[in-house]
C-alpha positions in Angstrom: -5.4 6.1 33.1 -1.9 6.0 31.0 -2.6 3.8 27.5 0.7 1.3 27.1 2.8 2.1 24.4 2.0 -1.0 22.8 -1.9 0.5 22.5 -0.8 3.8 21.1 1.3 2.9 18.4 -1.6 0.5 17.4 -3.5 3.2 17.3 -1.4 5.2 15.6 -0.7 2.9 12.6 -4.3 2.1 12.5 -5.3 6.0 12.1 -2.6 5.8 9.3 -4.0 3.3 7.5 -7.7 3.5 7.4 -7.6 7.0 5.8 -9.9 5.6 3.0 -7.0 6.4 -0.2 -4.4 4.7 2.0 -6.8 2.0 2.6 -7.5 1.8 -1.1 -3.9 2.0 -2.1 -3.0 -0.6 0.5 -5.5 -3.2 -0.2 -4.5 -2.6 -4.5 -1.2 -3.8 -3.5 -2.2 -6.3 -1.0 -4.2 -7.6 -3.9 -1.5 -7.3 -6.3 1.3 -11.0 -6.4 4.0 -8.5 -7.3 5.2 -4.9 -6.4 3.3 -2.3 -8.9 4.7 0.9 -10.2 3.4 4.4 -9.9 1.7 4.3 -13.2 0.6 0.9 -12.3 -1.8 2.4 -9.4 -2.4 5.2 -11.0 -4.7 3.2 -13.8 -5.9 0.6 -11.2 -6.7 3.4 -8.7 -8.4 6.0 -11.7 -10.2 8.1 -8.9 -7.6 9.4 -7.1 -5.7 12.2 -8.5 -2.2 11.8 -9.2 -0.5 14.4 -6.8 -2.9 12.7 -4.1 -1.7 10.1 -4.7 2.2 10.2 -4.5 1.5 12.1 -1.3 -0.9 9.2 0.2 2.5 6.9 -0.7 4.7 9.4 0.6 2.9 8.7 4.0 2.5 5.4 3.7 5.9 5.2 3.1 7.6 7.3 5.3 5.6 5.3 8.1 6.8 2.3 7.1 4.0 0.4 5.6 5.4 0.2 2.2 8.9 -0.2 0.4 10.0 1.1 -3.0 12.6 0.2 -4.9 14.2 1.5 -8.3 14.4 0.3 -11.5 16.4 1.4 -14.7 15.6 0.2 -18.0 12.5 1.4 -18.9 11.8 4.3 -21.8 13.4 7.2 -20.3 16.7 7.4 -18.7 15.5 7.6 -14.6 14.7 4.7 -12.7 11.1 3.7 -12.0 9.9 3.3 -8.3 8.1 0.1 -7.7 5.8 -0.1 -4.4 5.0 -3.3 -2.3 3.9 -3.9 1.1 6.1 -3.4 4.2 6.5 -6.5 6.8 4.8 -4.1 9.2 1.4 -3.8 6.6 1.4 -7.1 6.1 1.7 -7.9 9.9 -1.2 -5.3 10.4 -3.5 -6.7 8.1 -3.5 -9.9 9.2 -4.3 -9.0 12.7 -6.8 -7.4 11.1 -8.1 -10.7 9.1 -7.3 -9.3 5.5 -4.1 -11.7 4.0 -7.1 -14.6 5.4 -8.4 -13.4 2.2 -5.4 -12.2 -0.4 -6.3 -15.3 -2.8 -10.1 -13.6 -2.7 -8.5 -10.4 -3.3 -6.2 -12.0 -6.0 -8.8 -13.4 -8.3 -10.4 -10.0 -8.2 -7.0 -8.3 -8.9 -6.8 -10.0 -11.9 -10.6 -9.7 -13.0 -10.0 -6.3 -13.9 -6.6 -6.7 -15.3 
């Protein structure tokens, strides 16, 4: 029996986000009320080595789970990347019931910072 295309896509998406490091990144971005810089993500996720964090951010970005914007005006002359959840991520996290507890995540996030 062939799996319907929509279910196959959903399975692939869940497989991507269920990897523990990516899941931590997504929940951290969900808990944040604003976009986060790479440096800030490193601070909030100290158990994830820098190269590993960079790798998983790249995978999430390539699969449209996160977006990033470049901002100028920092100490160095090059722009800094800030990351935030895409509409696709919000929809998937909503289907998993996680956006319903966003306020609780945000309260925990504020306690950590």
